[in-house]
C-alpha positions as CSV (number, residue, x, y, z in Angstrom):
1,M,12.8,19.6,17.6
2,S,12.3,22.8,15.7
3,T,10.5,22.7,12.3
4,I,12.7,21.6,9.4
5,K,11.7,23.3,6.1
6,L,12.9,21.8,2.7
7,R,12.3,22.9,-0.8
8,Y,13.1,21.1,-4.1
9,D,12.6,21.9,-7.7
10,I,10.9,19.2,-9.8
11,P,11.9,19.4,-13.5
12,A,9.5,18.3,-16.1
13,N,10.1,15.1,-18.0
14,D,13.5,14.5,-16.3
15,F,13.6,10.8,-15.4
16,V,17.3,10.9,-14.5
17,I,16.6,12.8,-11.3
18,A,12.9,11.9,-10.8
19,G,12.4,10.8,-7.3
20,E,15.4,12.6,-5.9
21,A,13.4,15.0,-3.7
22,S,11.5,12.1,-2.1
23,S,14.7,10.2,-1.6
24,N,16.3,13.2,0.1
25,V,13.3,13.6,2.4
26,K,13.4,9.8,3.2
27,N,17.0,10.2,4.2
28,K,16.2,13.2,6.4
29,L,13.4,11.4,8.2
30,T,15.8,8.4,8.7
31,Q,18.4,10.8,10.2
32,I,15.8,12.2,12.6
33,G,15.2,8.7,13.8
34,L,11.5,8.2,12.8
35,S,10.0,4.8,12.6
36,S,10.3,2.8,9.3
37,D,6.4,2.9,9.0
38,I,6.3,6.7,9.1
39,I,9.3,6.9,6.7
40,K,7.6,4.5,4.3
41,K,4.3,6.4,4.3
42,A,6.0,9.8,3.7
43,A,8.4,8.5,1.0
44,I,5.9,6.5,-1.0
45,S,3.3,9.2,-1.0
46,M,5.8,12.0,-1.9
47,Y,7.4,9.9,-4.6
48,E,4.1,9.3,-6.3
49,A,3.3,13.0,-6.2
50,E,6.7,14.0,-7.4
51,I,6.6,11.5,-10.3
52,N,3.1,12.9,-11.3
53,A,4.6,16.4,-11.4
54,V,7.4,15.1,-13.7
55,I,5.1,13.2,-16.0
56,H,1.9,15.2,-16.1
57,G,2.6,18.5,-14.4
58,N,5.2,20.2,-16.5
59,G,7.5,20.1,-13.4
60,G,7.0,22.1,-10.3
61,Y,8.3,22.1,-6.8
62,A,8.1,20.3,-3.4
63,Y,7.9,22.1,-0.1
64,V,8.3,19.9,3.0
65,E,7.9,20.8,6.6
66,I,8.9,18.4,9.3
67,S,7.7,19.2,12.8
68,R,7.7,17.2,16.0
69,D,4.4,15.5,15.2
70,K,4.0,15.3,11.4
71,V,5.5,15.9,8.0
72,V,3.5,18.0,5.5
73,I,4.5,17.6,1.9
74,N,3.3,20.2,-0.7
75,I,3.8,19.3,-4.3
76,V,2.8,22.1,-6.7
77,D,3.0,21.5,-10.5
78,Y,2.6,23.7,-13.5
79,G,0.5,21.3,-15.5
80,P,-2.9,21.2,-17.1
81,G,-4.8,20.3,-13.9
82,I,-6.9,17.2,-13.4
83,P,-10.2,17.4,-15.4
84,D,-11.9,14.5,-13.6
85,L,-10.4,13.9,-10.1
86,G,-12.8,11.1,-9.3
87,L,-11.7,9.2,-12.3
88,A,-8.0,9.9,-11.7
89,M,-8.4,8.5,-8.1
90,K,-9.3,5.1,-9.5
91,E,-6.6,2.4,-9.5
92,G,-5.3,1.7,-12.9
93,Y,-6.6,4.9,-14.5
94,S,-3.8,6.7,-16.3
95,T,-3.3,9.4,-18.9
96,A,0.4,8.7,-19.3
97,P,1.5,8.2,-22.9
98,D,2.9,4.9,-24.1
99,N,6.6,6.1,-24.0
100,I,6.2,6.8,-20.3
101,R,4.5,3.5,-19.6
102,E,7.4,1.7,-21.5
103,M,9.8,3.2,-18.9
104,G,7.7,1.6,-16.1
105,F,5.8,4.7,-15.1
106,G,2.1,5.7,-15.5
107,A,0.4,2.5,-14.2
108,G,-2.4,4.6,-12.7
109,M,-1.5,4.0,-9.0
110,G,0.0,7.4,-8.2
111,L,-3.1,9.1,-6.7
112,P,-4.4,5.9,-5.1
113,N,-1.1,5.2,-3.4
114,M,-1.0,8.8,-2.1
115,K,-4.4,8.3,-0.6
116,K,-3.4,4.9,0.9
117,Y,-0.2,6.1,2.5
118,A,-1.1,9.7,3.6
119,D,-2.9,10.3,6.9
120,N,-4.5,13.3,5.1
121,L,-4.5,14.0,1.4
122,E,-5.7,17.2,-0.1
123,I,-5.8,17.8,-3.9
124,I,-6.4,21.3,-5.2
125,T,-6.6,21.3,-9.0
126,E,-7.9,23.6,-11.7
127,V,-7.9,22.8,-15.3
128,G,-5.4,25.1,-17.1
129,K,-3.8,26.2,-13.9
130,G,-2.1,23.1,-12.4
131,T,-2.4,21.0,-9.3
132,K,-1.3,21.2,-5.6
133,I,-1.1,18.1,-3.5
134,I,-0.8,18.3,0.2
135,I,0.2,15.1,2.0
136,T,0.2,14.9,5.8
137,V,1.8,12.0,7.6
138,N,1.4,12.1,11.4
139,F,4.0,10.7,13.8
């Protein structure tokens, strides 16, 4: 299989299409015939990163490469960056405002779920410049 490259824009604060990119990638991985365990890991970790870009990151984009042995998901946002990554990695910690929580988002499980489901998770963040999340799921 040759490498498949996909790119998606992630609009800020648009909860109508939030999760659309990760859903499309999930469908692509299903079409390729990957195991449900691999699809679950990629879909959940990408969804969490995508939602964080919608809520916290002023939008951004997703760039996905699917090769014969792994999927690499890059989510880049235009947000404020993460001032305390260690704190942000703790389950239940959230900076989401009340109106976001009332919609069912912002429970503080995004980064912990990414870590749980990714085979490799890299977070590059700079306050005032934004965040790049690189998720790798091996086949």
